[in-house]
Every structure is written in C-alpha cells, then in structure tokens.
C-alpha positions as CSV (number, residue, x, y, z in Angstrom):
1,X,71.7,50.5,20.2
2,X,70.9,48.0,17.5
3,X,68.6,46.1,19.9
4,X,66.9,49.3,20.9
5,X,66.4,50.3,17.2
6,X,64.8,46.8,16.5
7,X,62.4,47.3,19.3
8,X,61.4,50.7,18.1
9,X,60.9,49.3,14.6
10,X,58.6,46.5,15.8
11,X,56.6,49.0,17.9
12,X,56.3,51.4,15.0
13,X,55.1,48.6,12.7
14,X,52.8,46.3,14.6
15,X,51.4,44.8,11.3
16,X,54.8,43.9,10.0
17,X,55.5,40.2,9.4
18,X,58.3,38.9,11.6
19,X,60.2,35.7,11.1
20,X,61.8,34.0,14.1
21,X,64.7,31.7,13.8
22,X,64.9,29.1,16.5
23,X,68.1,27.9,18.0
24,X,68.9,24.4,16.5
25,X,69.7,23.2,19.9
26,X,66.3,23.9,21.3
27,X,63.7,21.1,21.0
28,X,60.2,22.1,19.7
29,X,57.4,22.1,22.2
30,X,54.4,20.2,21.0
31,X,50.9,21.1,22.1
32,X,49.1,18.3,24.0
33,X,46.5,16.7,21.8
34,X,43.4,14.8,22.7
35,X,43.9,11.2,23.7
36,X,43.5,8.7,20.9
37,X,41.9,6.0,22.9
38,X,39.0,8.1,24.0
39,X,38.2,9.3,20.5
40,X,38.1,5.8,19.2
41,X,35.9,4.7,22.0
42,X,33.5,7.6,21.3
43,X,33.4,6.7,17.6
44,X,32.6,3.1,18.5
45,X,29.8,4.2,20.7
46,X,28.3,6.4,18.1
47,X,28.6,3.7,15.5
48,X,27.3,1.1,17.9
49,X,30.1,-1.3,16.7
50,X,27.9,-1.9,13.7
51,X,29.4,-1.7,10.2
52,X,26.0,-2.0,8.5
53,X,26.0,1.7,7.5
54,X,29.4,1.5,5.9
55,X,28.7,-1.7,4.1
56,X,25.3,-0.3,2.9
57,X,27.1,2.6,1.3
58,X,29.7,0.3,-0.2
59,X,26.9,-1.9,-1.6
60,X,25.3,1.2,-3.1
61,X,28.5,2.2,-4.7
62,X,29.0,-1.3,-6.3
63,X,25.7,-1.3,-8.1
64,X,26.4,1.7,-10.3
65,X,25.9,0.1,-13.7
66,X,22.7,0.8,-15.7
67,X,19.9,-1.6,-15.0
68,X,19.7,-2.8,-18.6
69,X,23.3,-4.1,-18.6
70,X,24.4,-7.6,-17.6
71,X,26.9,-6.2,-15.1
72,X,24.1,-4.7,-13.1
73,X,22.4,-8.1,-12.5
74,X,25.7,-9.8,-12.1
75,X,26.3,-7.9,-8.8
76,X,23.2,-9.6,-7.3
77,X,24.9,-13.0,-7.7
78,X,28.3,-11.8,-6.5
79,X,28.4,-13.8,-3.2
80,X,30.7,-16.4,-1.9
81,X,29.9,-19.8,-0.3
82,X,30.7,-18.7,3.2
83,X,28.2,-15.8,3.0
84,X,25.5,-18.2,1.7
85,X,26.1,-20.7,4.5
86,X,26.1,-18.0,7.1
87,X,22.8,-16.7,5.9
88,X,21.3,-20.2,5.8
89,X,22.5,-20.8,9.3
90,X,21.0,-17.5,10.4
91,X,17.6,-18.5,8.9
92,X,17.7,-21.9,10.7
93,X,18.8,-20.4,14.1
94,X,17.0,-17.1,14.5
95,X,18.2,-15.1,17.5
96,X,15.6,-13.1,19.4
97,X,16.3,-9.4,19.3
98,X,18.7,-9.7,16.3
99,X,17.7,-8.4,12.9
100,X,18.4,-10.8,10.0
101,X,18.9,-8.0,7.5
102,X,21.4,-6.1,9.6
103,X,23.3,-9.2,10.6
104,X,23.6,-11.1,7.4
105,X,22.0,-9.3,4.4
106,X,22.7,-5.6,4.4
107,X,26.4,-5.9,3.7
108,X,25.7,-7.6,0.3
109,X,22.1,-8.7,-0.5
110,X,22.1,-11.4,-3.2
111,X,19.7,-13.3,-5.4
112,X,21.9,-16.4,-5.7
113,X,20.7,-18.0,-2.5
114,X,17.0,-17.2,-2.8
115,X,16.9,-18.4,-6.5
116,X,18.5,-21.8,-5.8
117,X,16.7,-22.3,-2.5
118,X,13.4,-21.8,-4.3
119,X,14.5,-24.1,-7.2
120,X,15.6,-26.8,-4.8
121,X,12.3,-26.5,-2.8
122,X,10.2,-26.9,-6.0
123,X,11.9,-30.2,-6.9
124,X,11.8,-31.4,-3.3
125,X,8.1,-30.9,-3.0
126,X,7.4,-32.5,-6.4
127,X,9.6,-35.5,-5.8
128,X,8.4,-36.1,-2.2
129,X,4.8,-36.0,-3.4
130,X,5.4,-38.6,-6.1
131,X,7.4,-40.8,-3.8
132,X,4.8,-40.6,-1.0
133,X,2.0,-41.6,-3.3
134,X,4.1,-44.5,-4.6
135,X,4.9,-45.7,-1.1
136,X,1.3,-45.4,0.1
137,X,-0.1,-47.6,-2.8
138,X,2.9,-49.9,-2.8
139,X,1.8,-53.5,-2.8
140,X,-1.6,-52.9,-4.4
141,X,-2.0,-55.0,-7.5
142,X,-4.4,-52.7,-9.2
143,X,-2.1,-49.6,-8.7
144,X,0.0,-48.4,-11.5
145,X,2.5,-45.7,-10.8
146,X,2.4,-42.7,-13.1
147,X,4.8,-39.8,-12.3
148,X,3.1,-36.4,-12.1
149,X,5.3,-33.9,-13.7
150,X,2.7,-31.2,-13.5
151,X,3.6,-30.9,-9.8
152,X,6.9,-29.4,-10.8
153,X,5.4,-26.6,-12.9
154,X,2.7,-25.8,-10.4
155,X,5.1,-25.9,-7.4
156,X,7.5,-23.6,-9.3
157,X,4.7,-21.1,-10.1
158,X,3.5,-21.0,-6.4
159,X,7.0,-20.8,-4.8
160,X,8.4,-18.2,-7.1
161,X,5.3,-16.1,-7.0
162,X,5.3,-16.2,-3.2
163,X,9.1,-15.4,-3.1
164,X,8.7,-12.4,-5.4
165,X,5.2,-11.0,-5.3
166,X,4.8,-11.0,-1.6
167,X,8.1,-9.1,-1.0
168,X,7.0,-6.7,-3.8
169,X,3.7,-6.0,-2.1
170,X,5.4,-5.7,1.3
171,X,8.1,-3.3,0.0
172,X,5.4,-1.1,-1.5
173,X,3.4,-1.1,1.7
174,X,6.5,-0.2,3.8
175,X,7.4,2.6,1.4
176,X,3.9,4.0,1.6
177,X,3.9,3.9,5.4
178,X,7.4,5.4,5.5
179,X,5.9,8.4,3.7
180,X,3.2,8.7,6.2
181,X,5.1,8.0,9.4
182,X,8.7,9.1,9.9
183,X,11.4,7.1,11.7
184,X,10.4,3.8,10.2
185,X,13.1,1.3,9.4
186,X,13.3,1.0,5.6
187,X,14.3,-2.1,3.7
188,X,15.1,-2.3,0.0
189,X,13.2,-4.6,-2.3
190,X,16.3,-6.8,-2.8
191,X,16.8,-7.1,1.0
192,X,13.1,-8.2,1.4
193,X,13.5,-10.8,-1.4
194,X,16.7,-12.1,0.3
195,X,14.9,-12.5,3.6
196,X,12.0,-14.4,2.1
197,X,14.3,-16.6,0.0
198,X,16.5,-17.7,2.8
199,X,13.5,-18.2,5.2
200,X,12.3,-20.9,2.8
201,X,15.4,-23.1,3.2
202,X,14.1,-25.0,6.2
203,X,11.3,-26.3,4.0
204,X,13.7,-28.3,1.8
205,X,14.6,-30.9,4.5
206,X,11.0,-30.7,5.7
207,X,9.7,-31.6,2.2
208,X,12.1,-34.5,1.8
209,X,10.9,-35.9,5.2
210,X,7.3,-35.7,3.9
211,X,7.8,-39.2,2.4
212,X,7.4,-40.6,5.9
213,X,4.0,-42.4,5.9
214,X,2.8,-41.0,9.2
215,X,0.5,-38.0,9.0
216,X,1.3,-36.9,12.6
217,X,5.0,-36.7,11.7
218,X,4.3,-34.6,8.7
219,X,2.2,-32.1,10.5
220,X,4.9,-31.9,13.3
221,X,7.5,-31.2,10.7
222,X,5.4,-28.5,9.1
223,X,4.8,-26.8,12.4
224,X,8.5,-26.8,13.2
225,X,9.4,-25.3,9.8
226,X,6.6,-22.8,10.1
227,X,7.7,-21.7,13.6
228,X,11.4,-21.2,12.6
229,X,10.8,-19.5,9.2
230,X,7.9,-17.5,10.5
231,X,9.9,-16.2,13.5
232,X,12.7,-15.0,11.0
233,X,10.1,-13.0,9.1
234,X,8.4,-11.6,12.2
235,X,11.6,-10.6,14.0
236,X,12.9,-9.0,10.7
237,X,9.9,-6.9,9.8
238,X,8.7,-6.0,13.3
239,X,11.3,-3.2,13.7
240,X,10.1,-1.8,10.4
241,X,6.5,-1.3,11.6
242,X,6.7,-1.0,15.3
243,X,6.9,2.8,15.2
244,X,3.7,2.9,13.1
245,X,0.2,2.8,14.4
246,X,-0.3,-0.2,16.8
247,X,-3.1,-1.7,14.8
248,X,-1.3,-1.3,11.5
249,X,1.9,-2.8,12.9
250,X,0.1,-5.9,14.3
251,X,-2.0,-6.3,11.2
252,X,1.1,-6.3,9.0
253,X,2.9,-8.9,11.1
254,X,-0.3,-11.1,11.2
255,X,-0.7,-10.9,7.5
256,X,2.9,-11.9,6.9
257,X,2.5,-14.9,9.2
258,X,-0.8,-15.9,7.7
259,X,0.5,-15.9,4.2
260,X,3.4,-18.0,5.4
261,X,1.0,-20.5,7.0
262,X,-1.1,-20.7,3.9
263,X,2.0,-21.5,1.8
264,X,3.2,-24.2,4.3
265,X,-0.1,-26.0,4.7
266,X,-1.0,-25.6,1.1
267,X,2.2,-27.1,-0.1
268,X,1.8,-30.1,2.2
269,X,-1.8,-30.9,1.2
270,X,-1.4,-30.1,-2.5
271,X,1.8,-32.1,-3.0
272,X,0.0,-35.1,-1.7
273,X,-3.3,-34.3,-3.4
274,X,-3.7,-37.9,-4.8
275,X,-3.7,-39.1,-1.2
276,X,-7.1,-39.3,0.5
277,X,-7.8,-36.5,2.9
278,X,-8.3,-39.0,5.7
279,X,-4.6,-39.5,5.4
280,X,-4.0,-36.0,6.6
281,X,-6.9,-35.5,8.9
282,X,-8.3,-38.0,11.4
283,X,-11.7,-38.9,9.9
284,X,-13.0,-42.2,11.3
285,X,-16.4,-41.6,9.6
286,X,-14.7,-42.1,6.3
287,X,-13.2,-45.5,7.1
288,X,-16.4,-47.4,6.0
289,X,-16.4,-45.8,2.6
290,X,-15.3,-48.3,-0.1
291,X,-12.2,-47.4,-2.1
292,X,-12.1,-48.2,-5.8
293,X,-9.1,-48.2,-8.0
294,X,-9.0,-48.6,-11.7
295,X,-6.0,-49.9,-13.6
296,X,-4.9,-47.5,-16.3
297,X,-4.9,-50.3,-18.9
298,X,-8.5,-51.3,-18.1
299,X,-10.9,-50.6,-21.0
300,X,-14.6,-50.1,-20.7
301,X,-16.7,-52.9,-22.1
302,X,-19.0,-52.0,-24.8
303,X,-22.7,-52.6,-24.1
C-alpha cells in the first residue's frame, strides 16, 4: 500500500521535486562525449597552426604603459639574442611565400635590432669610404690622407631618415587604403620599422667589402644586397596591397623597390665621392684628361 500511495502522490503532484538515492553498488553511467583528438585537430585547422594571433594579443597586452613613461619604450628593446639572430637570418634568407612579419616580427616587434643595424651600417659606410680613398691614392707622393668625418654625420642622417620616414609614410598610406578597401592586411608602424631595419643588415658586410678596388666587384655586391633586401620588402608588403586595386598595388611595390635602389646606389657612389666617377663607370673618353693633385701644405706663391 505504501508503494501505491507514493505513486499516487507523484501523479497528483507532477511539479514536485523528487530526490533519487542511487544504490552505492551501482556504477554511474557516463554520457559519451566528443572525441578529444578531433576537436584539437579542428582547432588546429581553424588556427592554421599559426600562433601569430595569440602572440599579437600578448604583445598588445605587454605595451600597456603610458607612452610618456620609460617603461613604455623599454618594451621595444625587450628582445633576446636568439630572436635578433633569427630575424637577421630571415632577412638574409628570404623564403618565397613566407611573410617576414608573421614569421619573425609579430610575436615581439623590437627597435633594438633596427637601431644597432642602422648605427653599424653608418660607420661601415663611412669607414669603407675613407679606406677606399686611401687605398686608391696609396703610393702617390702628392697625396695626403685626411679622414672625412663628415661622412659619418651625413650617412647617419640618410640611413636613419630612410629607416624611419619611409616606414612612416608607408604606414600612413596603408592605413588610408585600409579605410578605402576592406580585407587588407594591416601592419603596425613598429612592425614596418622592424622590417626595414632588419632588411638593411645585408648592407653591413656589403659596405665593408666596398674597400675592394675593383668597380665590377662593388656593383655586383650592391646588386646582390639589393636583390636580397628588396625581395624581403616586396614579399612582406605585397600581401598588404594585393587585395587593393591592381595599379595601386603594383605602384606601391615599385615605389618601395625604387626607394631601396636609390638608397643602395646613392650610398655606394656618395661614400666614395672623392673617387673619380670613371672609377665607378666605364668611361674611356675620360682617360686622356689630366689629373692634378695639390698637396695640402702647398701654399700659393704671391705674384
């Protein structure tokens, strides 16, 4: 009768809360869940096995200090030696189809590498220019070597202006085009500066080898350095403009490459500006022109 009364109570109160007490001897039955392996594989496919998005968010979280504090700028130099070497290697060995920013820079863009690469390049260009002029005139009795320290200041102005102003202009242009055309890959200003800075590393050994007194070797070295560094820039910024108008995209890449050519050729010719132009360009018609040298201690005779 008790069991019948319980059934009648449950039927009469369908909304009543019931508590069931399981037998301790029974084992709980688990519901089958989704396989773990397939979920992980689907996540990897969605992420593309690329941690750039995660590292980009982490990088944004690090730089949370106000821009007028020292801690804000300290984060831009927070990079270890292995990261710097890895980025230098990536700038020397560009891989077709691989983005330099996503592979090396986006996890932690820095200013340490670009700053010291530009500083080293400035002194390499100035020293190689002075040594080259000395070796060319070596053995001439009327030649007196005078170091040209002005080349350091001029080279520093040109190199640092190129490494900062060109990225600034390119960043502004990409931001403007991104507002006009959607689905354009966007780079931060710091990432663009980082790419330009590391792309100049190959010019350091090139500038040192400019002391070789053969003009053909110099131009070959310039062409090799220009091809390697120019390809890094082209392969990095082409994904940022390829979704834009075809003419705009091609004009952007051509402008980037032309400015890089202007820097390369200009540094070579200017750093050896005391050398006659016939040393850089084959000009047989200039061979018959007399060359006059005046000793610095020679004084003009009074009439």
